PDB file of N, CA, C, O and CB in Angstrom:
ATOM      1  N   MET A   1       5.122  25.554  10.572  1.00  0.00           N
ATOM      2  CA  MET A   1       4.495  24.468   9.856  1.00  0.00           C
ATOM      3  C   MET A   1       5.464  23.282   9.819  1.00  0.00           C
ATOM      4  O   MET A   1       6.678  23.457   9.706  1.00  0.00           O
ATOM      5  CB  MET A   1       4.086  24.909   8.422  1.00  0.00           C
ATOM      6  N   TYR A   2       4.910  22.093   9.916  1.00  0.00           N
ATOM      7  CA  TYR A   2       5.705  20.867   9.951  1.00  0.00           C
ATOM      8  C   TYR A   2       5.863  20.310   8.538  1.00  0.00           C
ATOM      9  O   TYR A   2       4.870  20.093   7.843  1.00  0.00           O
ATOM     10  CB  TYR A   2       5.051  19.814  10.881  1.00  0.00           C
ATOM     11  N   PHE A   3       7.097  20.078   8.113  1.00  0.00           N
ATOM     12  CA  PHE A   3       7.387  19.477   6.816  1.00  0.00           C
ATOM     13  C   PHE A   3       8.071  18.137   7.037  1.00  0.00           C
ATOM     14  O   PHE A   3       9.170  18.091   7.590  1.00  0.00           O
ATOM     15  CB  PHE A   3       8.272  20.414   5.947  1.00  0.00           C
ATOM     16  N   PRO A   4       7.424  17.017   6.603  1.00  0.00           N
ATOM     17  CA  PRO A   4       8.058  15.708   6.787  1.00  0.00           C
ATOM     18  C   PRO A   4       9.331  15.579   5.960  1.00  0.00           C
ATOM     19  O   PRO A   4       9.413  16.075   4.837  1.00  0.00           O
ATOM     20  CB  PRO A   4       7.086  14.592   6.415  1.00  0.00           C
ATOM     21  N   GLN A   5      10.302  14.916   6.526  1.00  0.00           N
ATOM     22  CA  GLN A   5      11.561  14.689   5.835  1.00  0.00           C
ATOM     23  C   GLN A   5      11.464  13.418   5.010  1.00  0.00           C
ATOM     24  O   GLN A   5      10.601  12.569   5.237  1.00  0.00           O
ATOM     25  CB  GLN A   5      12.731  14.604   6.833  1.00  0.00           C
ATOM     26  N   GLU A   6      12.354  13.310   4.063  1.00  0.00           N
ATOM     27  CA  GLU A   6      12.427  12.091   3.267  1.00  0.00           C
ATOM     28  C   GLU A   6      12.952  10.963   4.150  1.00  0.00           C
ATOM     29  O   GLU A   6      13.749  11.221   5.052  1.00  0.00           O
ATOM     30  CB  GLU A   6      13.334  12.289   2.013  1.00  0.00           C
ATOM     31  N   PRO A   7      12.531   9.722   3.917  1.00  0.00           N
ATOM     32  CA  PRO A   7      13.055   8.623   4.726  1.00  0.00           C
ATOM     33  C   PRO A   7      14.553   8.452   4.505  1.00  0.00           C
ATOM     34  O   PRO A   7      15.116   8.941   3.525  1.00  0.00           O
ATOM     35  CB  PRO A   7      12.320   7.318   4.398  1.00  0.00           C
ATOM     36  N   GLN A   8      15.178   7.751   5.432  1.00  0.00           N
ATOM     37  CA  GLN A   8      16.626   7.624   5.392  1.00  0.00           C
ATOM     38  C   GLN A   8      17.110   6.794   4.210  1.00  0.00           C
ATOM     39  O   GLN A   8      18.179   7.078   3.670  1.00  0.00           O
ATOM     40  CB  GLN A   8      17.120   7.014   6.672  1.00  0.00           C
ATOM     41  N   HIS A   9      16.367   5.789   3.796  1.00  0.00           N
ATOM     42  CA  HIS A   9      16.787   4.908   2.702  1.00  0.00           C
ATOM     43  C   HIS A   9      15.679   4.792   1.660  1.00  0.00           C
ATOM     44  O   HIS A   9      15.051   3.737   1.569  1.00  0.00           O
ATOM     45  CB  HIS A   9      17.164   3.508   3.241  1.00  0.00           C
ATOM     46  N   PRO A  10      15.411   5.841   0.866  1.00  0.00           N
ATOM     47  CA  PRO A  10      14.300   5.759  -0.098  1.00  0.00           C
ATOM     48  C   PRO A  10      14.548   4.766  -1.227  1.00  0.00           C
ATOM     49  O   PRO A  10      13.583   4.244  -1.784  1.00  0.00           O
ATOM     50  CB  PRO A  10      14.038   7.118  -0.691  1.00  0.00           C
ATOM     51  N   GLU A  11      15.803   4.481  -1.590  1.00  0.00           N
ATOM     52  CA  GLU A  11      16.072   3.560  -2.689  1.00  0.00           C
ATOM     53  C   GLU A  11      15.877   2.101  -2.280  1.00  0.00           C
ATOM     54  O   GLU A  11      15.790   1.225  -3.140  1.00  0.00           O
ATOM     55  CB  GLU A  11      17.483   3.764  -3.201  1.00  0.00           C
ATOM     56  N   ASP A  12      15.810   1.837  -0.993  1.00  0.00           N
ATOM     57  CA  ASP A  12      15.664   0.468  -0.500  1.00  0.00           C
ATOM     58  C   ASP A  12      14.268  -0.081  -0.774  1.00  0.00           C
ATOM     59  O   ASP A  12      14.108  -1.286  -0.973  1.00  0.00           O
ATOM     60  CB  ASP A  12      15.959   0.411   0.996  1.00  0.00           C
ATOM     61  N   GLU A  13      13.248   0.793  -0.788  1.00  0.00           N
ATOM     62  CA  GLU A  13      11.856   0.425  -0.973  1.00  0.00           C
ATOM     63  C   GLU A  13      11.338  -0.508   0.123  1.00  0.00           C
ATOM     64  O   GLU A  13      10.327  -1.187  -0.060  1.00  0.00           O
ATOM     65  CB  GLU A  13      11.679  -0.223  -2.316  1.00  0.00           C
ATOM     66  N   ARG A  14      12.018  -0.537   1.230  1.00  0.00           N
ATOM     67  CA  ARG A  14      11.523  -1.217   2.424  1.00  0.00           C
ATOM     68  C   ARG A  14      10.993  -0.140   3.351  1.00  0.00           C
ATOM     69  O   ARG A  14      11.623   0.904   3.522  1.00  0.00           O
ATOM     70  CB  ARG A  14      12.646  -2.085   3.123  1.00  0.00           C
ATOM     71  N   ILE A  15       9.851  -0.387   3.942  1.00  0.00           N
ATOM     72  CA  ILE A  15       9.272   0.589   4.851  1.00  0.00           C
ATOM     73  C   ILE A  15       9.898   0.400   6.220  1.00  0.00           C
ATOM     74  O   ILE A  15       9.652  -0.597   6.898  1.00  0.00           O
ATOM     75  CB  ILE A  15       7.727   0.452   4.919  1.00  0.00           C
ATOM     76  N   VAL A  16      10.705   1.364   6.614  1.00  0.00           N
ATOM     77  CA  VAL A  16      11.333   1.371   7.925  1.00  0.00           C
ATOM     78  C   VAL A  16      10.867   2.640   8.612  1.00  0.00           C
ATOM     79  O   VAL A  16      11.117   3.744   8.130  1.00  0.00           O
ATOM     80  CB  VAL A  16      12.908   1.298   7.832  1.00  0.00           C
ATOM     81  N   ILE A  17      10.195   2.482   9.728  1.00  0.00           N
ATOM     82  CA  ILE A  17       9.646   3.626  10.442  1.00  0.00           C
ATOM     83  C   ILE A  17      10.511   3.896  11.654  1.00  0.00           C
ATOM     84  O   ILE A  17      10.553   3.108  12.599  1.00  0.00           O
ATOM     85  CB  ILE A  17       8.170   3.382  10.857  1.00  0.00           C
ATOM     86  N   SER A  18      11.208   5.034  11.607  1.00  0.00           N
ATOM     87  CA  SER A  18      12.070   5.405  12.730  1.00  0.00           C
ATOM     88  C   SER A  18      11.628   6.716  13.362  1.00  0.00           C
ATOM     89  O   SER A  18      12.230   7.177  14.331  1.00  0.00           O
ATOM     90  CB  SER A  18      13.519   5.514  12.272  1.00  0.00           C
ATOM     91  N   GLY A  19      10.576   7.317  12.814  1.00  0.00           N
ATOM     92  CA  GLY A  19      10.089   8.569  13.370  1.00  0.00           C
ATOM     93  C   GLY A  19       8.832   9.028  12.668  1.00  0.00           C
ATOM     94  O   GLY A  19       8.352   8.387  11.732  1.00  0.00           O
ATOM     95  N   ARG A  20       8.309  10.139  13.129  1.00  0.00           N
ATOM     96  CA  ARG A  20       7.076  10.678  12.579  1.00  0.00           C
ATOM     97  C   ARG A  20       7.221  11.058  11.100  1.00  0.00           C
ATOM     98  O   ARG A  20       6.272  10.924  10.328  1.00  0.00           O
ATOM     99  CB  ARG A  20       6.641  11.888  13.383  1.00  0.00           C
ATOM    100  N   SER A  21       8.397  11.524  10.716  1.00  0.00           N
ATOM    101  CA  SER A  21       8.584  11.932   9.321  1.00  0.00           C
ATOM    102  C   SER A  21       8.468  10.738   8.369  1.00  0.00           C
ATOM    103  O   SER A  21       7.972  10.887   7.251  1.00  0.00           O
ATOM    104  CB  SER A  21       9.949  12.612   9.146  1.00  0.00           C
ATOM    105  N   ASP A  22       8.918   9.561   8.799  1.00  0.00           N
ATOM    106  CA  ASP A  22       8.776   8.360   7.967  1.00  0.00           C
ATOM    107  C   ASP A  22       7.300   7.985   7.811  1.00  0.00           C
ATOM    108  O   ASP A  22       6.866   7.620   6.718  1.00  0.00           O
ATOM    109  CB  ASP A  22       9.567   7.178   8.582  1.00  0.00           C
ATOM    110  N   ILE A  23       6.539   8.071   8.883  1.00  0.00           N
ATOM    111  CA  ILE A  23       5.104   7.766   8.830  1.00  0.00           C
ATOM    112  C   ILE A  23       4.409   8.717   7.862  1.00  0.00           C
ATOM    113  O   ILE A  23       3.620   8.290   7.019  1.00  0.00           O
ATOM    114  CB  ILE A  23       4.463   7.866  10.243  1.00  0.00           C
ATOM    115  N   ASP A  24       4.708  10.015   7.988  1.00  0.00           N
ATOM    116  CA  ASP A  24       4.088  11.006   7.107  1.00  0.00           C
ATOM    117  C   ASP A  24       4.465  10.781   5.651  1.00  0.00           C
ATOM    118  O   ASP A  24       3.620  10.923   4.767  1.00  0.00           O
ATOM    119  CB  ASP A  24       4.489  12.411   7.529  1.00  0.00           C
ATOM    120  N   PHE A  25       5.718  10.432   5.388  1.00  0.00           N
ATOM    121  CA  PHE A  25       6.163  10.198   4.014  1.00  0.00           C
ATOM    122  C   PHE A  25       5.402   9.048   3.380  1.00  0.00           C
ATOM    123  O   PHE A  25       4.880   9.191   2.275  1.00  0.00           O
ATOM    124  CB  PHE A  25       7.661   9.912   3.978  1.00  0.00           C
ATOM    125  N   TRP A  26       5.328   7.905   4.062  1.00  0.00           N
ATOM    126  CA  TRP A  26       4.681   6.729   3.482  1.00  0.00           C
ATOM    127  C   TRP A  26       3.170   6.929   3.374  1.00  0.00           C
ATOM    128  O   TRP A  26       2.560   6.469   2.409  1.00  0.00           O
ATOM    129  CB  TRP A  26       4.989   5.483   4.322  1.00  0.00           C
ATOM    130  N   CYS A  27       2.556   7.608   4.347  1.00  0.00           N
ATOM    131  CA  CYS A  27       1.118   7.873   4.264  1.00  0.00           C
ATOM    132  C   CYS A  27       0.811   8.786   3.086  1.00  0.00           C
ATOM    133  O   CYS A  27      -0.186   8.588   2.392  1.00  0.00           O
ATOM    134  CB  CYS A  27       0.605   8.500   5.572  1.00  0.00           C
ATOM    135  N   ARG A  28       1.652   9.779   2.858  1.00  0.00           N
ATOM    136  CA  ARG A  28       1.473  10.678   1.719  1.00  0.00           C
ATOM    137  C   ARG A  28       1.721   9.938   0.412  1.00  0.00           C
ATOM    138  O   ARG A  28       1.016  10.167  -0.571  1.00  0.00           O
ATOM    139  CB  ARG A  28       2.415  11.889   1.832  1.00  0.00           C
ATOM    140  N   ARG A  29       2.697   9.068   0.388  1.00  0.00           N
ATOM    141  CA  ARG A  29       3.023   8.339  -0.843  1.00  0.00           C
ATOM    142  C   ARG A  29       1.891   7.411  -1.267  1.00  0.00           C
ATOM    143  O   ARG A  29       1.577   7.316  -2.454  1.00  0.00           O
ATOM    144  CB  ARG A  29       4.307   7.533  -0.656  1.00  0.00           C
ATOM    145  N   PHE A  30       1.274   6.723  -0.295  1.00  0.00           N
ATOM    146  CA  PHE A  30       0.192   5.784  -0.615  1.00  0.00           C
ATOM    147  C   PHE A  30      -1.197   6.401  -0.491  1.00  0.00           C
ATOM    148  O   PHE A  30      -2.185   5.766  -0.861  1.00  0.00           O
ATOM    149  CB  PHE A  30       0.281   4.579   0.287  1.00  0.00           C
ATOM    150  N   SER A  31      -1.293   7.633   0.025  1.00  0.00           N
ATOM    151  CA  SER A  31      -2.580   8.308   0.274  1.00  0.00           C
ATOM    152  C   SER A  31      -3.457   7.498   1.219  1.00  0.00           C
ATOM    153  O   SER A  31      -4.627   7.236   0.942  1.00  0.00           O
ATOM    154  CB  SER A  31      -3.326   8.548  -1.047  1.00  0.00           C
ATOM    155  N   ILE A  32      -2.858   7.107   2.343  1.00  0.00           N
ATOM    156  CA  ILE A  32      -3.581   6.336   3.353  1.00  0.00           C
ATOM    157  C   ILE A  32      -3.330   6.952   4.726  1.00  0.00           C
ATOM    158  O   ILE A  32      -2.469   7.817   4.885  1.00  0.00           O
ATOM    159  CB  ILE A  32      -3.148   4.839   3.331  1.00  0.00           C
ATOM    160  N   SER A  33      -4.088   6.499   5.703  1.00  0.00           N
ATOM    161  CA  SER A  33      -3.933   6.982   7.071  1.00  0.00           C
ATOM    162  C   SER A  33      -2.816   6.204   7.772  1.00  0.00           C
ATOM    163  O   SER A  33      -2.435   5.128   7.311  1.00  0.00           O
ATOM    164  CB  SER A  33      -5.267   6.852   7.853  1.00  0.00           C
ATOM    165  N   PRO A  34      -2.292   6.729   8.871  1.00  0.00           N
ATOM    166  CA  PRO A  34      -1.271   5.985   9.620  1.00  0.00           C
ATOM    167  C   PRO A  34      -1.772   4.626  10.112  1.00  0.00           C
ATOM    168  O   PRO A  34      -1.018   3.653  10.111  1.00  0.00           O
ATOM    169  CB  PRO A  34      -0.799   6.808  10.804  1.00  0.00           C
ATOM    170  N   PHE A  35      -3.034   4.554  10.529  1.00  0.00           N
ATOM    171  CA  PHE A  35      -3.584   3.272  10.980  1.00  0.00           C
ATOM    172  C   PHE A  35      -3.557   2.248   9.844  1.00  0.00           C
ATOM    173  O   PHE A  35      -3.167   1.099  10.047  1.00  0.00           O
ATOM    174  CB  PHE A  35      -5.027   3.456  11.503  1.00  0.00           C
ATOM    175  N   THR A  36      -3.974   2.671   8.649  1.00  0.00           N
ATOM    176  CA  THR A  36      -3.976   1.776   7.490  1.00  0.00           C
ATOM    177  C   THR A  36      -2.558   1.350   7.135  1.00  0.00           C
ATOM    178  O   THR A  36      -2.321   0.197   6.775  1.00  0.00           O
ATOM    179  CB  THR A  36      -4.641   2.456   6.285  1.00  0.00           C
ATOM    180  N   LEU A  37      -1.617   2.286   7.236  1.00  0.00           N
ATOM    181  CA  LEU A  37      -0.212   1.951   6.960  1.00  0.00           C
ATOM    182  C   LEU A  37       0.274   0.848   7.891  1.00  0.00           C
ATOM    183  O   LEU A  37       0.890  -0.117   7.439  1.00  0.00           O
ATOM    184  CB  LEU A  37       0.682   3.198   7.107  1.00  0.00           C
ATOM    185  N   PHE A  38       0.004   0.981   9.180  1.00  0.00           N
ATOM    186  CA  PHE A  38       0.461  -0.036  10.127  1.00  0.00           C
ATOM    187  C   PHE A  38      -0.237  -1.375   9.903  1.00  0.00           C
ATOM    188  O   PHE A  38       0.387  -2.425  10.053  1.00  0.00           O
ATOM    189  CB  PHE A  38       0.226   0.436  11.557  1.00  0.00           C
ATOM    190  N   GLN A  39      -1.519  -1.353   9.545  1.00  0.00           N
ATOM    191  CA  GLN A  39      -2.217  -2.603   9.259  1.00  0.00           C
ATOM    192  C   GLN A  39      -1.656  -3.284   8.015  1.00  0.00           C
ATOM    193  O   GLN A  39      -1.522  -4.507   7.982  1.00  0.00           O
ATOM    194  CB  GLN A  39      -3.708  -2.345   9.085  1.00  0.00           C
ATOM    195  N   LEU A  40      -1.328  -2.493   6.991  1.00  0.00           N
ATOM    196  CA  LEU A  40      -0.754  -3.073   5.773  1.00  0.00           C
ATOM    197  C   LEU A  40       0.641  -3.631   6.019  1.00  0.00           C
ATOM    198  O   LEU A  40       0.980  -4.699   5.507  1.00  0.00           O
ATOM    199  CB  LEU A  40      -0.704  -2.029   4.663  1.00  0.00           C
ATOM    200  N   VAL A  41       1.447  -2.924   6.792  1.00  0.00           N
ATOM    201  CA  VAL A  41       2.786  -3.435   7.117  1.00  0.00           C
ATOM    202  C   VAL A  41       2.658  -4.736   7.901  1.00  0.00           C
ATOM    203  O   VAL A  41       3.453  -5.659   7.723  1.00  0.00           O
ATOM    204  CB  VAL A  41       3.602  -2.386   7.931  1.00  0.00           C
ATOM    205  N   LYS A  42       1.663  -4.801   8.760  1.00  0.00           N
ATOM    206  CA  LYS A  42       1.451  -5.999   9.580  1.00  0.00           C
ATOM    207  C   LYS A  42       0.973  -7.185   8.736  1.00  0.00           C
ATOM    208  O   LYS A  42       1.409  -8.315   8.955  1.00  0.00           O
ATOM    209  CB  LYS A  42       0.433  -5.705  10.690  1.00  0.00           C
ATOM    210  N   THR A  43       0.075  -6.932   7.769  1.00  0.00           N
ATOM    211  CA  THR A  43      -0.512  -8.039   7.012  1.00  0.00           C
ATOM    212  C   THR A  43       0.212  -8.336   5.699  1.00  0.00           C
ATOM    213  O   THR A  43       0.422  -9.502   5.365  1.00  0.00           O
ATOM    214  CB  THR A  43      -1.952  -7.740   6.724  1.00  0.00           C
ATOM    215  N   VAL A  44       0.597  -7.299   4.948  1.00  0.00           N
ATOM    216  CA  VAL A  44       1.211  -7.494   3.638  1.00  0.00           C
ATOM    217  C   VAL A  44       2.724  -7.626   3.751  1.00  0.00           C
ATOM    218  O   VAL A  44       3.335  -8.425   3.040  1.00  0.00           O
ATOM    219  CB  VAL A  44       0.855  -6.337   2.708  1.00  0.00           C
ATOM    220  N   GLY A  45       3.325  -6.853   4.633  1.00  0.00           N
ATOM    221  CA  GLY A  45       4.774  -6.846   4.783  1.00  0.00           C
ATOM    222  C   GLY A  45       5.304  -5.432   4.625  1.00  0.00           C
ATOM    223  O   GLY A  45       4.534  -4.498   4.400  1.00  0.00           O
ATOM    224  N   ASN A  46       6.603  -5.272   4.739  1.00  0.00           N
ATOM    225  CA  ASN A  46       7.154  -3.924   4.673  1.00  0.00           C
ATOM    226  C   ASN A  46       7.791  -3.603   3.328  1.00  0.00           C
ATOM    227  O   ASN A  46       8.634  -2.709   3.249  1.00  0.00           O
ATOM    228  CB  ASN A  46       8.168  -3.740   5.761  1.00  0.00           C
ATOM    229  N   ASP A  47       7.416  -4.297   2.289  1.00  0.00           N
ATOM    230  CA  ASP A  47       7.894  -4.008   0.942  1.00  0.00           C
ATOM    231  C   ASP A  47       6.932  -3.008   0.304  1.00  0.00           C
ATOM    232  O   ASP A  47       5.748  -3.300   0.135  1.00  0.00           O
ATOM    233  CB  ASP A  47       8.010  -5.317   0.082  1.00  0.00           C
ATOM    234  N   ALA A  48       7.442  -1.837  -0.046  1.00  0.00           N
ATOM    235  CA  ALA A  48       6.599  -0.767  -0.584  1.00  0.00           C
ATOM    236  C   ALA A  48       5.941  -1.180  -1.899  1.00  0.00           C
ATOM    237  O   ALA A  48       4.801  -0.800  -2.164  1.00  0.00           O
ATOM    238  CB  ALA A  48       7.426   0.504  -0.791  1.00  0.00           C
ATOM    239  N   ARG A  49       6.639  -1.944  -2.714  1.00  0.00           N
ATOM    240  CA  ARG A  49       6.080  -2.382  -3.998  1.00  0.00           C
ATOM    241  C   ARG A  49       4.871  -3.298  -3.784  1.00  0.00           C
ATOM    242  O   ARG A  49       3.863  -3.159  -4.477  1.00  0.00           O
ATOM    243  CB  ARG A  49       7.154  -3.109  -4.832  1.00  0.00           C
ATOM    244  N   GLN A  50       4.965  -4.233  -2.830  1.00  0.00           N
ATOM    245  CA  GLN A  50       3.862  -5.138  -2.555  1.00  0.00           C
ATOM    246  C   GLN A  50       2.660  -4.391  -1.991  1.00  0.00           C
ATOM    247  O   GLN A  50       1.518  -4.700  -2.334  1.00  0.00           O
ATOM    248  CB  GLN A  50       4.303  -6.225  -1.589  1.00  0.00           C
ATOM    249  N   ILE A  51       2.908  -3.422  -1.139  1.00  0.00           N
ATOM    250  CA  ILE A  51       1.798  -2.635  -0.592  1.00  0.00           C
ATOM    251  C   ILE A  51       1.131  -1.826  -1.700  1.00  0.00           C
ATOM    252  O   ILE A  51      -0.096  -1.736  -1.747  1.00  0.00           O
ATOM    253  CB  ILE A  51       2.293  -1.695   0.537  1.00  0.00           C
ATOM    254  N   GLY A  52       1.931  -1.235  -2.598  1.00  0.00           N
ATOM    255  CA  GLY A  52       1.369  -0.495  -3.719  1.00  0.00           C
ATOM    256  C   GLY A  52       0.526  -1.372  -4.621  1.00  0.00           C
ATOM    257  O   GLY A  52      -0.550  -0.963  -5.058  1.00  0.00           O
ATOM    258  N   GLU A  53       1.000  -2.569  -4.903  1.00  0.00           N
ATOM    259  CA  GLU A  53       0.234  -3.503  -5.725  1.00  0.00           C
ATOM    260  C   GLU A  53      -1.042  -3.925  -5.018  1.00  0.00           C
ATOM    261  O   GLU A  53      -2.086  -4.060  -5.658  1.00  0.00           O
ATOM    262  CB  GLU A  53       1.077  -4.732  -6.068  1.00  0.00           C
ATOM    263  N   PHE A  54      -0.976  -4.135  -3.706  1.00  0.00           N
ATOM    264  CA  PHE A  54      -2.153  -4.531  -2.942  1.00  0.00           C
ATOM    265  C   PHE A  54      -3.205  -3.421  -2.958  1.00  0.00           C
ATOM    266  O   PHE A  54      -4.395  -3.698  -3.101  1.00  0.00           O
ATOM    267  CB  PHE A  54      -1.763  -4.878  -1.495  1.00  0.00           C
ATOM    268  N   LEU A  55      -2.776  -2.179  -2.813  1.00  0.00           N
ATOM    269  CA  LEU A  55      -3.713  -1.056  -2.785  1.00  0.00           C
ATOM    270  C   LEU A  55      -4.340  -0.785  -4.145  1.00  0.00           C
ATOM    271  O   LEU A  55      -5.483  -0.335  -4.215  1.00  0.00           O
ATOM    272  CB  LEU A  55      -3.012   0.189  -2.297  1.00  0.00           C
ATOM    273  N   HIS A  56      -3.619  -1.050  -5.218  1.00  0.00           N
ATOM    274  CA  HIS A  56      -4.109  -0.731  -6.548  1.00  0.00           C
ATOM    275  C   HIS A  56      -4.577  -1.949  -7.328  1.00  0.00           C
ATOM    276  O   HIS A  56      -4.713  -1.896  -8.550  1.00  0.00           O
ATOM    277  CB  HIS A  56      -3.046  -0.031  -7.317  1.00  0.00           C
ATOM    278  N   LYS A  57      -4.820  -3.030  -6.631  1.00  0.00           N
ATOM    279  CA  LYS A  57      -5.278  -4.249  -7.299  1.00  0.00           C
ATOM    280  C   LYS A  57      -6.672  -4.019  -7.872  1.00  0.00           C
ATOM    281  O   LYS A  57      -7.564  -3.540  -7.172  1.00  0.00           O
ATOM    282  CB  LYS A  57      -5.281  -5.456  -6.316  1.00  0.00           C
ATOM    283  N   ASN A  58      -6.853  -4.351  -9.109  1.00  0.00           N
ATOM    284  CA  ASN A  58      -8.145  -4.195  -9.764  1.00  0.00           C
ATOM    285  C   ASN A  58      -8.985  -5.427  -9.464  1.00  0.00           C
ATOM    286  O   ASN A  58      -8.614  -6.543  -9.829  1.00  0.00           O
ATOM    287  CB  ASN A  58      -7.982  -3.986 -11.302  1.00  0.00           C
ATOM    288  N   GLU A  59     -10.109  -5.225  -8.803  1.00  0.00           N
ATOM    289  CA  GLU A  59     -10.961  -6.352  -8.412  1.00  0.00           C
ATOM    290  C   GLU A  59     -11.546  -7.079  -9.620  1.00  0.00           C
ATOM    291  O   GLU A  59     -11.829  -8.274  -9.530  1.00  0.00           O
ATOM    292  CB  GLU A  59     -12.088  -5.865  -7.513  1.00  0.00           C
ATOM    293  N   GLY A  60     -11.735  -6.395 -10.739  1.00  0.00           N
ATOM    294  CA  GLY A  60     -12.324  -7.017 -11.913  1.00  0.00           C
ATOM    295  C   GLY A  60     -11.396  -7.959 -12.640  1.00  0.00           C
ATOM    296  O   GLY A  60     -11.834  -8.676 -13.540  1.00  0.00           O
ATOM    297  N   GLU A  61     -10.121  -7.980 -12.276  1.00  0.00           N
ATOM    298  CA  GLU A  61      -9.169  -8.821 -12.992  1.00  0.00           C
ATOM    299  C   GLU A  61      -8.917 -10.159 -12.307  1.00  0.00           C
ATOM    300  O   GLU A  61      -8.042 -10.911 -12.736  1.00  0.00           O
ATOM    301  CB  GLU A  61      -7.870  -8.091 -13.150  1.00  0.00           C
ATOM    302  N   ARG A  62      -9.647 -10.464 -11.279  1.00  0.00           N
ATOM    303  CA  ARG A  62      -9.494 -11.766 -10.631  1.00  0.00           C
ATOM    304  C   ARG A  62      -9.983 -12.864 -11.566  1.00  0.00           C
ATOM    305  O   ARG A  62     -10.866 -12.639 -12.393  1.00  0.00           O
ATOM    306  CB  ARG A  62     -10.266 -11.811  -9.289  1.00  0.00           C
ATOM    307  N   LEU A  63      -9.417 -14.025 -11.431  1.00  0.00           N
ATOM    308  CA  LEU A  63      -9.795 -15.136 -12.293  1.00  0.00           C
ATOM    309  C   LEU A  63     -10.657 -16.127 -11.522  1.00  0.00           C
ATOM    310  O   LEU A  63     -10.310 -16.533 -10.413  1.00  0.00           O
ATOM    311  CB  LEU A  63      -8.548 -15.834 -12.861  1.00  0.00           C
ATOM    312  N   ASP A  64     -11.784 -16.515 -12.119  1.00  0.00           N
ATOM    313  CA  ASP A  64     -12.656 -17.508 -11.511  1.00  0.00           C
ATOM    314  C   ASP A  64     -12.028 -18.883 -11.667  1.00  0.00           C
ATOM    315  O   ASP A  64     -11.873 -19.620 -10.693  1.00  0.00           O
ATOM    316  CB  ASP A  64     -14.068 -17.470 -12.143  1.00  0.00           C
ATOM    317  N   LYS A  65     -11.672 -19.221 -12.888  1.00  0.00           N
ATOM    318  CA  LYS A  65     -10.933 -20.438 -13.190  1.00  0.00           C
ATOM    319  C   LYS A  65      -9.686 -20.001 -13.923  1.00  0.00           C
ATOM    320  O   LYS A  65      -9.601 -18.864 -14.388  1.00  0.00           O
ATOM    321  CB  LYS A  65     -11.784 -21.462 -14.037  1.00  0.00           C
ATOM    322  N   ILE A  66      -8.753 -20.860 -14.025  1.00  0.00           N
ATOM    323  CA  ILE A  66      -7.508 -20.497 -14.684  1.00  0.00           C
ATOM    324  C   ILE A  66      -7.793 -20.096 -16.131  1.00  0.00           C
ATOM    325  O   ILE A  66      -8.334 -20.882 -16.909  1.00  0.00           O
ATOM    326  CB  ILE A  66      -6.495 -21.668 -14.628  1.00  0.00           C
ATOM    327  N   GLY A  67      -7.423 -18.870 -16.478  1.00  0.00           N
ATOM    328  CA  GLY A  67      -7.588 -18.380 -17.831  1.00  0.00           C
ATOM    329  C   GLY A  67      -8.918 -17.739 -18.137  1.00  0.00           C
ATOM    330  O   GLY A  67      -9.077 -17.140 -19.201  1.00  0.00           O
ATOM    331  N   GLU A  68      -9.899 -17.846 -17.221  1.00  0.00           N
ATOM    332  CA  GLU A  68     -11.210 -17.259 -17.472  1.00  0.00           C
ATOM    333  C   GLU A  68     -11.445 -16.092 -16.515  1.00  0.00           C
ATOM    334  O   GLU A  68     -11.296 -16.257 -15.304  1.00  0.00           O
ATOM    335  CB  GLU A  68     -12.325 -18.322 -17.322  1.00  0.00           C
ATOM    336  N   PRO A  69     -11.811 -14.912 -17.034  1.00  0.00           N
ATOM    337  CA  PRO A  69     -12.077 -13.795 -16.142  1.00  0.00           C
ATOM    338  C   PRO A  69     -13.345 -14.012 -15.331  1.00  0.00           C
ATOM    339  O   PRO A  69     -14.306 -14.614 -15.811  1.00  0.00           O
ATOM    340  CB  PRO A  69     -12.183 -12.508 -16.932  1.00  0.00           C
ATOM    341  N   MET A  70     -13.339 -13.525 -14.119  1.00  0.00           N
ATOM    342  CA  MET A  70     -14.492 -13.646 -13.244  1.00  0.00           C
ATOM    343  C   MET A  70     -15.549 -12.635 -13.668  1.00  0.00           C
ATOM    344  O   MET A  70     -15.212 -11.499 -14.004  1.00  0.00           O
ATOM    345  CB  MET A  70     -14.090 -13.437 -11.764  1.00  0.00           C
ATOM    346  N   LYS A  71     -16.800 -13.019 -13.659  1.00  0.00           N
ATOM    347  CA  LYS A  71     -17.866 -12.137 -14.077  1.00  0.00           C
ATOM    348  C   LYS A  71     -18.237 -11.203 -12.930  1.00  0.00           C
ATOM    349  O   LYS A  71     -18.390 -11.635 -11.787  1.00  0.00           O
ATOM    350  CB  LYS A  71     -19.089 -12.943 -14.544  1.00  0.00           C
ATOM    351  N   SER A  72     -18.378  -9.930 -13.247  1.00  0.00           N
ATOM    352  CA  SER A  72     -18.803  -8.961 -12.252  1.00  0.00           C
ATOM    353  C   SER A  72     -20.319  -8.943 -12.193  1.00  0.00           C
ATOM    354  O   SER A  72     -20.987  -8.780 -13.214  1.00  0.00           O
ATOM    355  CB  SER A  72     -18.248  -7.555 -12.571  1.00  0.00           C
ATOM    356  N   ILE A  73     -20.853  -9.110 -11.013  1.00  0.00           N
ATOM    357  CA  ILE A  73     -22.304  -9.122 -10.828  1.00  0.00           C
ATOM    358  C   ILE A  73     -22.653  -7.965  -9.909  1.00  0.00           C
ATOM    359  O   ILE A  73     -22.109  -7.857  -8.810  1.00  0.00           O
ATOM    360  CB  ILE A  73     -22.809 -10.495 -10.238  1.00  0.00           C
ATOM    361  N   SER A  74     -23.539  -7.114 -10.342  1.00  0.00           N
ATOM    362  CA  SER A  74     -23.988  -6.019  -9.498  1.00  0.00           C
ATOM    363  C   SER A  74     -25.473  -6.158  -9.251  1.00  0.00           C
ATOM    364  O   SER A  74     -26.241  -6.473 -10.161  1.00  0.00           O
ATOM    365  CB  SER A  74     -23.667  -4.656 -10.137  1.00  0.00           C
ATOM    366  N   ILE A  75     -25.864  -5.924  -8.039  1.00  0.00           N
ATOM    367  CA  ILE A  75     -27.273  -6.019  -7.656  1.00  0.00           C
ATOM    368  C   ILE A  75     -27.799  -4.608  -7.504  1.00  0.00           C
ATOM    369  O   ILE A  75     -27.256  -3.814  -6.736  1.00  0.00           O
ATOM    370  CB  ILE A  75     -27.467  -6.845  -6.333  1.00  0.00           C
ATOM    371  N   LEU A  76     -28.842  -4.300  -8.227  1.00  0.00           N
ATOM    372  CA  LEU A  76     -29.419  -2.954  -8.156  1.00  0.00           C
ATOM    373  C   LEU A  76     -30.592  -2.926  -7.233  1.00  0.00           C
ATOM    374  O   LEU A  76     -31.207  -1.876  -7.047  1.00  0.00           O
ATOM    375  CB  LEU A  76     -29.835  -2.466  -9.525  1.00  0.00           C
TER     376      LEU A  76
END
């Protein structure tokens, strides 16, 4: 059975992919697929904190105008 190793610099919080074990670690940490990981690194950057914030952003907390919450509209 294959067990992924911890990345070489876990305290850095920068996503550095040097092998399959790094890919498995970050995919397991964020609960995403390798394809999604590469797309996020490409678009958001390689900062693990920023990717985590991007993945867990609450859509209901966006602001329509400064200081006013955006209204959620659902169509049934």
